[in-house]
C-alpha positions in Angstrom: 4.7 64.9 -18.9 3.0 65.7 -15.8 1.0 68.2 -17.9 -0.2 65.2 -20.1 -1.1 63.2 -16.9 -2.7 66.2 -15.5 -5.0 66.3 -18.3 -5.9 62.6 -18.3 -6.7 63.2 -14.2 -8.8 66.2 -15.0 -11.1 63.6 -17.4 -11.5 61.2 -14.7 -11.9 63.8 -11.7 -14.5 65.9 -13.7 -16.2 62.6 -15.3 -17.0 61.3 -11.8 -17.9 64.6 -10.1 -20.3 65.3 -13.1 -22.1 61.7 -12.3 -22.2 62.5 -8.5 -23.2 65.8 -8.9 -25.4 66.1 -11.4 -23.5 68.3 -13.4 -22.3 65.8 -16.2 -22.9 68.3 -19.1 -20.7 70.8 -17.4 -18.0 68.5 -16.5 -17.6 67.4 -19.9 -17.4 70.9 -21.1 -14.8 71.5 -18.6 -13.1 68.3 -19.4 -12.6 69.3 -23.5 -11.2 72.7 -22.3 -8.9 71.0 -20.1 -8.0 68.6 -22.9 -7.0 71.2 -25.3 -5.1 73.2 -22.5 -3.1 70.3 -21.6 -2.5 69.3 -25.1 -1.3 73.1 -25.9 1.3 72.8 -23.0 2.8 69.2 -23.8 2.7 69.7 -27.7 4.7 69.0 -29.8 5.8 65.7 -27.3 7.8 64.9 -24.5 10.3 61.8 -24.2 9.3 59.0 -22.2 9.5 59.1 -18.5 7.9 57.2 -15.3 4.8 58.7 -13.6 5.8 57.4 -9.9 8.6 55.9 -8.4 10.5 52.7 -9.6 10.0 50.1 -10.0 6.0 50.7 -10.2 6.0 54.0 -11.8 4.1 54.0 -15.4 6.2 54.8 -18.6 4.3 57.4 -20.2 5.6 58.9 -23.8 4.4 61.9 -25.8 5.4 60.8 -29.1 4.0 61.2 -32.5 1.3 58.9 -32.0 0.0 60.2 -29.1 0.4 63.6 -30.2 -1.6 62.7 -33.4 -4.6 61.2 -31.1 -4.5 63.9 -28.5 -4.8 66.6 -31.8 -8.5 65.6 -32.4 -9.9 63.9 -28.9 -11.3 67.1 -27.8 -13.0 67.4 -31.3 -14.6 64.4 -31.5 -15.8 64.8 -27.8 -17.3 68.2 -28.4 -19.0 66.9 -31.4 -20.7 64.3 -29.3 -21.1 66.7 -26.2 -23.2 68.9 -28.8 -25.0 66.1 -30.5 -26.1 64.4 -26.9 -26.6 67.8 -25.3 -30.1 66.8 -24.0 -29.0 63.8 -22.3 -29.0 63.4 -19.0 -25.8 64.4 -16.9 -24.8 60.6 -15.9 -24.4 59.8 -19.7 -22.1 62.9 -20.2 -20.3 61.6 -17.3 -19.5 58.0 -18.6 -18.8 60.0 -21.9 -16.1 61.9 -19.9 -14.7 58.9 -18.0 -14.4 57.1 -21.4 -12.7 59.5 -23.4 -10.3 59.7 -20.3 -9.7 55.8 -20.6 -8.5 56.7 -24.1 -6.0 59.6 -23.3 -4.3 57.6 -21.0 -4.0 54.4 -23.7 -2.3 56.7 -26.1 0.2 58.4 -23.7 1.1 54.5 -21.9 3.9 52.3 -22.7 3.2 50.0 -19.6 1.4 46.6 -20.4 -0.4 46.7 -17.3 -1.7 50.0 -17.5 -2.7 49.6 -21.1 -4.7 46.5 -19.9 -6.3 48.9 -16.8 -7.1 51.5 -19.5 -8.7 49.0 -22.2 -10.8 47.4 -19.4 -12.4 50.5 -17.7 -13.2 51.3 -21.3 -14.9 47.9 -22.2 -17.3 48.5 -19.1 -18.1 52.1 -20.1 -18.7 51.4 -23.5 -21.0 48.5 -22.8 -23.1 51.0 -20.4 -23.1 53.7 -23.2 -24.1 51.3 -26.0 -27.2 49.8 -24.2 -27.7 53.3 -22.3 -31.4 53.9 -24.1 -32.3 50.3 -22.9 -33.8 49.2 -26.1 -33.8 45.5 -26.2 -31.0 44.7 -29.4 -28.6 47.4 -27.9 -28.6 45.8 -24.5 -27.9 42.6 -26.1 -25.4 44.2 -28.7 -23.6 45.8 -25.4 -23.3 42.4 -23.3 -21.9 40.6 -26.5 -19.4 43.2 -26.6 -18.8 43.2 -22.6 -18.7 39.4 -22.9 -16.4 38.9 -25.7 -14.2 42.0 -24.9 -13.8 40.4 -21.2 -12.2 37.6 -22.6 -9.9 39.1 -25.0 -8.7 40.9 -22.1 -8.2 37.7 -20.0 -5.9 36.5 -22.5 -4.3 39.7 -22.8 -3.8 39.5 -19.1 -2.3 36.0 -19.0 -0.2 37.2 -21.7 1.1 40.0 -19.3 1.7 37.6 -16.5 3.8 35.2 -19.0 5.8 38.4 -20.2 6.4 39.5 -16.8 7.5 36.2 -15.2 10.0 35.7 -18.4 11.6 39.5 -18.6 11.0 40.9 -15.1 9.5 44.2 -16.6 6.1 45.5 -18.0 7.6 48.5 -19.7 7.4 48.1 -23.4 10.6 50.2 -23.8 12.6 48.1 -21.8 11.2 44.8 -23.4 12.6 46.5 -26.8 15.7 46.9 -25.3 16.0 43.5 -24.2 15.7 42.5 -27.7 13.0 39.1 -27.0 12.5 36.3 -29.6 10.6 33.3 -29.7 13.0 31.0 -28.3 11.3 30.6 -25.3 8.3 28.9 -25.4 6.7 30.9 -22.1 7.5 33.9 -23.7 6.6 33.2 -27.3 3.1 31.9 -25.8 3.0 35.4 -23.8 3.4 37.6 -26.7 0.9 35.4 -28.9 -1.7 36.1 -26.1 -1.3 39.8 -25.7 -1.8 40.0 -29.7 -5.0 37.4 -29.5 -6.4 39.4 -26.7 -5.8 42.9 -28.2 -7.0 41.7 -31.6 -10.3 40.9 -30.2 -10.5 44.4 -28.3 -9.4 46.0 -31.8 -12.1 44.3 -34.0 -10.1 42.1 -36.0 -12.0 40.0 -38.4 -13.6 37.0 -36.8 -12.1 37.5 -33.4 -13.9 40.9 -32.8 -17.1 40.9 -35.1 -18.6 42.2 -32.1 -17.8 45.4 -33.4 -20.9 45.8 -36.4 -24.1 45.0 -34.0 -22.3 47.3 -31.2 -22.0 50.1 -33.4 -24.8 49.4 -35.1 -27.0 49.4 -32.1 -25.5 52.0 -30.2 -26.8 55.8 -29.7 -26.0 58.0 -32.6 -23.5 60.1 -30.5 -22.1 56.7 -28.8 -21.7 55.2 -32.2 -19.8 58.4 -33.6 -17.4 58.0 -30.1 -16.7 54.5 -30.6 -16.3 54.3 -34.2 -14.4 58.0 -34.1 -12.0 57.4 -31.0 -12.8 54.7 -28.6 -12.4 51.7 -31.0 -9.2 52.9 -32.5 -7.4 52.1 -28.6 -7.1 48.2 -29.5 -5.2 49.8 -32.8 -2.9 51.7 -30.7 -2.0 48.9 -28.4 -1.1 46.4 -31.4 0.9 49.2 -32.6 2.7 49.7 -29.5 3.3 45.9 -29.4 4.4 45.8 -32.8 6.9 48.7 -31.8 8.5 47.1 -28.9 8.3 43.2 -30.1 8.8 41.2 -33.1 5.2 40.5 -33.8 4.9 42.9 -37.0 4.3 40.5 -39.5 1.4 38.9 -37.7 -0.3 42.1 -37.0 -0.2 43.0 -40.8 -1.1 39.4 -41.9 -4.2 40.0 -39.2 -4.7 43.4 -41.1 -4.8 41.8 -44.2 -7.5 39.3 -43.2 -9.5 41.8 -41.5 -9.5 44.4 -44.6 -10.8 41.6 -47.0 -13.5 40.4 -44.4 -14.6 43.5 -43.6 -14.8 44.7 -47.1 -16.6 41.6 -48.4 -19.2 41.9 -45.9 -19.7 45.7 -46.3 -20.4 45.5 -50.0 -23.7 43.5 -49.7 -25.0 45.1 -46.4 -28.3 47.3 -46.8 -28.6 48.8 -43.2 -26.9 52.0 -43.1 -25.4 51.8 -39.6 -24.1 48.0 -40.2 -22.9 49.3 -43.6 -20.7 51.6 -41.8 -19.6 49.2 -39.0 -18.2 46.6 -41.9 -16.7 49.5 -43.1 -15.0 50.1 -39.6 -13.6 46.9 -40.0 -12.3 46.9 -43.5 -10.4 50.1 -42.5 -9.3 48.8 -38.9 -7.6 46.1 -41.5 -5.5 49.0 -43.4 -4.4 50.6 -40.4 -3.2 47.3 -38.9 -1.1 46.6 -41.9 0.9 50.1 -41.9 1.4 49.6 -38.3 2.6 45.7 -38.5 5.0 46.8 -41.3 6.3 49.3 -39.3 9.3 51.7 -40.7 8.0 54.6 -42.8 4.7 52.6 -42.9 4.4 53.3 -39.3 3.7 56.9 -40.0 1.4 56.0 -42.9 -0.9 54.2 -40.4 -1.0 57.4 -37.8 -2.0 59.8 -40.7 -4.5 57.6 -42.0 -5.8 56.6 -38.3 -6.5 60.2 -37.4 -7.9 61.1 -41.0 -10.4 57.8 -40.4 -11.4 59.0 -36.5 -12.5 62.0 -38.3 -14.3 61.4 -41.3 -15.8 58.1 -39.9 -17.1 59.8 -36.7 -18.9 61.9 -39.3 -20.4 59.4 -41.2 -21.6 57.7 -38.3 -22.8 61.1 -36.6 -24.6 61.6 -40.2 -26.4 58.4 -40.2 -27.5 58.6 -37.0 -29.4 61.8 -37.8 -30.8 60.1 -41.3 -32.2 57.4 -39.2 -33.5 59.1 -36.3 -35.4 61.9 -38.9 -36.5 59.0 -41.5 -36.9 56.1 -38.9 -35.3 53.6 -41.2 -32.4 51.9 -41.6 -32.3 50.1 -44.9 -30.2 52.4 -47.4 -32.8 52.0 -50.4 -35.9 53.4 -48.1 -33.7 56.4 -47.0 -33.1 57.7 -50.4 -34.5 61.0 -50.8 -35.9 61.3 -47.4 -32.6 62.6 -45.6 -32.8 66.2 -43.8 -29.6 68.4 -45.7 -27.1 68.2 -42.6 -27.6 64.0 -42.7 -27.1 64.1 -46.4 -24.3 66.6 -47.0 -22.5 64.8 -44.2 -23.0 61.4 -45.9 -21.8 62.9 -49.0 -18.5 64.7 -47.4 -17.5 61.9 -45.6 -17.9 59.4 -48.2 -15.1 61.3 -50.4 -12.9 61.5 -47.5 -13.3 57.6 -47.3 -12.9 56.6 -50.8 -9.6 58.7 -51.1 -10.7 61.5 -53.2 -7.9 64.1 -53.5 -7.3 66.4 -51.6 -9.8 65.1 -48.8 -8.0 63.5 -45.6 -8.1 59.7 -46.6 -6.0 60.4 -49.7 -2.9 61.5 -47.7 -2.9 58.4 -45.6 -4.0 55.7 -48.3 -1.6 56.9 -51.0 1.4 57.3 -48.1 1.0 53.8 -47.2 0.6 52.6 -50.7 3.8 54.6 -51.8 5.8 52.9 -49.0 4.4 49.3 -48.2 6.2 46.6 -50.4 4.1 44.1 -52.5 1.7 42.6 -51.8 0.5 44.8 -49.3 1.1 47.7 -52.0 -1.2 45.7 -54.1 -3.8 45.7 -51.4 -3.9 49.4 -50.8 -5.2 49.4 -54.6 -7.7 46.9 -54.1 -9.0 48.1 -50.8 -9.6 51.8 -52.1 -11.5 50.1 -55.5 -13.6 48.0 -52.9 -14.3 51.1 -50.8 -15.7 53.0 -53.6 -17.6 50.1 -54.9 -19.2 49.8 -51.7 -20.0 53.2 -50.6 -21.6 53.8 -54.3 -24.8 52.8 -52.5 -24.9 55.7 -50.7 -25.2 58.2 -53.4 -28.9 58.4 -53.7 -28.9 59.3 -50.0 -27.0 62.6 -51.1 -30.4 64.8 -51.9 -31.7 66.1 -49.3 -35.1 67.1 -49.0 -35.6 69.0 -46.0 -33.3 72.0 -44.2 -34.1 70.7 -41.0 -31.3 69.0 -38.8 -28.3 69.5 -36.3 -25.4 71.3 -37.8 -23.4 71.6 -34.7 -21.7 68.4 -34.4 -21.7 68.0 -38.2 -20.0 71.1 -38.7 -17.0 70.5 -36.0 -16.3 66.9 -37.6 -16.3 68.6 -41.2 -14.5 71.2 -40.0 -11.7 68.6 -38.6 -11.7 66.5 -42.0 -11.1 69.9 -43.9 -8.5 71.0 -41.4 -6.7 67.6 -41.6 -6.8 67.7 -45.3 -5.3 71.1 -45.5 -2.6 70.4 -42.9 -1.7 67.1 -45.1 -1.6 69.0 -48.5 1.2 71.1 -46.5 2.9 68.4 -44.5 3.4 65.7 -47.0 3.6 67.2 -50.4 5.7 64.0 -51.9 2.2 62.3 -52.2 0.9 65.1 -54.4 2.2 63.6 -57.8 0.1 63.3 -61.0 0.4 59.8 -60.8 -1.0 59.5 -57.0 -3.8 61.8 -58.1 -4.4 59.7 -61.1 -4.3 56.5 -59.3 -6.6 57.8 -56.3 -9.1 58.9 -59.1 -9.0 55.5 -61.0 -9.9 53.4 -58.0 -12.8 55.4 -57.5 -14.1 55.3 -61.0 -12.8 51.4 -60.8 -15.1 51.1 -57.6 -18.3 52.5 -59.3 -17.6 50.2 -62.3 -17.2 47.3 -59.9 -20.7 48.2 -57.8 -22.8 47.7 -61.3 -21.0 44.4 -61.7 -21.8 43.0 -58.1 -25.1 44.8 -57.7 -27.1 42.0 -58.9 -25.3 39.6 -57.0 -26.3 38.4 -53.5 -24.2 35.6 -52.1 -25.2 34.3 -48.7 -22.4 35.3 -46.1 -22.1 33.3 -42.9 -24.2 34.9 -40.1 -22.3 36.5 -37.5 -23.6 35.2 -34.3 -21.7 35.2 -30.7 -21.4 31.2 -31.0 -19.3 31.4 -34.1 -17.2 35.0 -32.4 -16.5 32.8 -29.3 -15.1 29.9 -31.6 -13.1 31.8 -33.5 -11.4 33.7 -30.4 -10.4 30.2 -28.8 -8.7 29.1 -32.3 -7.0 32.5 -32.6 -6.0 32.4 -28.9 -4.4 29.1 -30.1 -3.1 29.8 -33.5 -1.5 33.1 -32.9 1.0 31.7 -30.3 1.6 28.5 -32.1 2.9 30.6 -34.8 5.3 32.6 -32.9 6.3 29.2 -31.5 7.0 27.9 -34.6 9.1 31.0 -35.6 11.0 30.4 -32.6 
């Protein structure tokens, strides 16, 4: 535990020192090294312990969820460090601090400590999204900060109500108390925890700040957000599902999010916005798995890791494509991409639609095999929908030049390959003829669905800050009310 905490402190120390001394690039490189060394020393995990003395010690745990995220955090950071290596030192210092908040979040099992890590992460993300001072990026970062802050206020109210009722902030201790919803104060507090975290996690409607933030952020920042930072709200919802009887609420939010994100992604033509809506759809997929718990929880971890890697690759490729061509419309980009961007998009697309044996296949098939109906049927539907949405990227796979940066692309692609190989070796029971046939059939069905839908252009509701705000208010009322009715 001390070694893991030391890795987090190293990230914070090197991030601050890098900003103050103007050595942010060096600090970032040293932090990546510290993260790898720390992981090597505390893997394969450690039991829960207190960092500090009772009653204020922070409970930390090196369980499967924490280990899975730590295993790729240095890789994603290294890819962003390389792709943005020409940025000023302050930029790299902020990135290092942001990655440090993620490392702290996945280790923590303390409600207030997770709040601090998420709130600090929101502030750092705000600074990085608008770092280039472009008007659209600045507005997207302000929306993100305002809405995420509202979510964290709801979460903090929930922390107060839960602590006032149960007298502890430790999720392990809360789980031992087996809380139910017969106490109205506790039901409302838990509901606010879920509602506030849902905003941070990017749940459909309440978290629709996500597409604009990811779509307008600099390429490296979008890679970091999609590949790592955006998963922290999901991690907290997973922790809440482990300790509290809110699993079906989280799964229901996941179902709503998966379908809503997919609906917008199918007809989106802006490349970066398209990838951002796909993030929303796959957030729903992960929340379903974490909400169901049991064997599906491991499937959620498998898919979350795979998604972090191939979605980071897709955003990195998209950023390079947009920068090289000067266009964001998918049709305008066709046939104009440099080879690294085209190949990265092709490889990432294969992984995200679940082509065997690439990374997305293992997680999807694992969840689909253990989830009960109707969630198992939804897994197939989402696979078909993802394939239908990604068909529009096929014209981008043809490169017109060999120029471009292979470094960050190669790191993330290597991560996808490495996870794919690990999945084949570690989860062999998903490698059946039925599973492979179902995965390939979903891709073929998705291609067919694309050609059915491509001539249709429905008028979907515009995403705006006022509508998201109304959705947050409704969510903050409906989720606690649902838990009260269960009590």
